C-alpha positions in Angstrom: 101.1 93.9 100.0 99.3 92.9 96.9 98.7 95.5 94.6 95.7 94.0 93.1 93.6 93.9 96.2 91.3 96.9 96.8 89.7 97.2 100.5 86.5 99.1 100.4 84.6 100.2 103.5 81.2 99.5 104.5 78.5 99.5 107.2 79.0 95.9 107.5 83.0 95.8 107.9 85.6 96.1 105.0 85.2 93.8 101.7 88.1 92.9 99.6 87.9 93.5 95.7 90.5 92.0 93.1 91.2 94.4 90.9 92.4 92.0 87.8 89.6 89.8 88.1 86.6 92.1 89.8 85.4 89.1 92.3 85.2 89.7 95.9 86.9 86.7 98.1 86.1 88.1 100.9 85.1 90.2 103.8 86.1 91.4 107.5 83.2 91.9 110.0 84.5 93.6 112.5 82.3 94.2 116.2 82.3 98.3 114.7 81.0 99.7 111.7 83.9 100.8 109.9 82.9 104.4 108.1 86.6 104.7 106.0 90.2 102.7 105.2 93.5 103.3 103.9 96.8 100.9 103.4 99.5 102.9 105.6 103.4 101.8 105.4 102.5 97.8 105.3 99.3 97.9 107.6 95.8 98.3 107.2 94.0 101.2 108.9 90.1 101.1 109.6 88.1 104.5 110.5 85.7 103.3 113.1 82.8 105.0 115.4 85.1 103.4 118.2 88.3 104.4 117.4 90.6 103.7 114.7 92.2 100.3 114.2 95.3 98.8 112.5 96.2 95.2 111.3 99.4 94.4 109.7 99.2 92.5 106.6 102.8 91.3 106.5 102.5 89.4 109.9 100.8 86.6 108.3 97.7 86.2 110.9 94.2 86.2 110.0 93.0 89.6 109.0 89.7 88.7 109.4 89.9 87.7 113.2 89.6 91.0 114.9 91.5 90.3 118.2 94.2 90.4 115.7 93.9 94.5 114.5 95.3 96.8 116.9 93.6 99.9 118.6 95.4 103.1 118.2 95.1 104.9 121.5 96.9 107.1 124.2 100.5 105.2 123.5 100.5 106.7 119.7 99.3 109.9 120.7 95.4 109.9 120.0 92.7 110.2 122.9 91.2 107.4 125.0 88.3 107.8 123.4 87.0 109.2 120.6 85.6 108.0 116.8 86.7 108.4 113.0 84.9 108.1 110.1 87.5 109.1 107.5 91.2 108.8 106.7 93.6 110.5 103.8 97.3 109.9 103.1 99.1 112.8 102.1 102.6 113.8 101.8 103.5 110.5 103.6 101.3 110.7 106.4 97.7 109.4 107.9 95.4 111.7 108.5 92.3 111.7 110.4 89.3 112.8 111.7 89.3 112.4 115.5 86.0 113.4 116.9 86.0 116.2 114.7 89.4 116.7 115.2 92.3 116.7 112.0 94.6 114.4 113.2 98.4 113.9 111.5 100.0 110.1 112.1 103.5 109.2 111.1 102.9 105.5 111.8 104.2 105.7 115.3 102.8 108.8 116.9 99.7 110.8 116.3 99.5 114.9 116.4 96.8 117.0 116.7 96.5 119.3 113.7 93.2 121.5 113.6 89.7 121.8 114.7 86.8 124.2 113.7 84.7 125.0 116.5 80.6 123.8 116.1 82.1 121.8 112.5 81.7 118.2 112.4 84.6 116.6 109.3 82.2 115.6 106.8 85.3 114.4 104.3 89.2 114.1 103.7 90.7 114.5 100.2 94.3 114.2 98.8 94.0 113.9 95.0 95.8 117.1 94.2 98.8 119.0 95.6 96.4 120.2 99.0 94.7 117.9 101.8 91.3 119.1 101.9 89.0 118.7 104.6 85.2 119.3 104.4 83.2 120.5 107.4 79.8 120.1 107.7 77.7 121.6 110.9 74.6 121.3 112.7 71.7 122.8 111.9 71.2 125.6 108.8 74.5 126.8 108.5 77.1 126.7 105.6 79.6 124.1 105.7 83.4 125.1 105.0 86.6 123.6 103.2 89.9 124.0 104.4 93.2 123.3 102.7 96.3 122.1 104.0 100.1 122.4 102.0 102.2 120.3 103.3 103.8 122.8 106.1 100.2 122.9 106.9 99.5 126.2 106.3 95.7 126.6 106.1 93.5 128.5 104.2 89.8 128.4 103.6 88.6 127.9 100.2 85.8 130.7 98.7 82.7 130.0 100.0 80.8 130.7 97.6 81.0 127.6 96.3 80.1 125.6 98.9 77.2 125.0 101.1 76.6 121.8 102.3 80.0 120.3 100.9 80.0 116.2 100.6 83.4 116.1 98.6 86.1 118.0 96.6 88.8 117.2 95.0 91.6 119.3 93.3 92.5 119.3 89.9 96.4 119.7 88.1 95.1 123.1 87.5 94.5 123.4 91.8 90.7 123.9 90.6 88.5 122.4 93.4 85.9 120.8 92.2 82.8 120.1 95.0 80.2 117.8 95.8 77.5 119.6 97.7 74.4 118.5 98.7 72.7 121.9 99.1 69.3 122.0 98.5 67.6 124.9 96.7 64.4 124.2 97.3 63.8 124.3 101.2 60.1 123.4 103.0 
C-alpha cells in the first residue's frame, strides 16, 4: 500500500489525496453514498448506506470499477441488509457501525459488540487508549458516549459534558475532548 496516499470519504465517493504533493489524483465514484473509509489489512473499506464494501489494494484490479469491490454480507458475519456510516481501527481490528449497532471485524469474520436502544451511532474514535463510540438520539434528549477497552469492557463517559456529541478524542492523559452540537438558544 502506498503510504503517501490518503483516502477521503465524501458524499460523491472516495477521493485520493497525495500527501507528498497535495494533489487529488483520482476519485472513486461508487453507486452508493460513502460515509467513511479505512485501510485495514491491505484492503480499503467503505461504509455506505447499503453496507460495507472492501477492495484489495494489492489485487492489481481497477479500484475505480466498483464491480471489483466486495460487499461484507452474512458470509462475513454481517446482517443481510444493513447500513454503515462509521469505521474505526482499534487494537488490530476494524470496528463498524452496523445499523446503529457496534460490530468488530478481524478481517474474516464480524461479531456483534454493542447496541444502545433508541440511539444512533454518531461517530467512532480511537486516538487514545479507548475505542470511543458516540451516540445521538432522535428528538430532544442528550446523547451518550461509551468507552471500550481492549477487552471490550464498556463504561459510559460522564454525562455532564455530553449533550449532542459529534466527535471525541482521548488525549495521552486519558482526558476526553468533545465536539458537541448542543444549542443553548432553543426556539
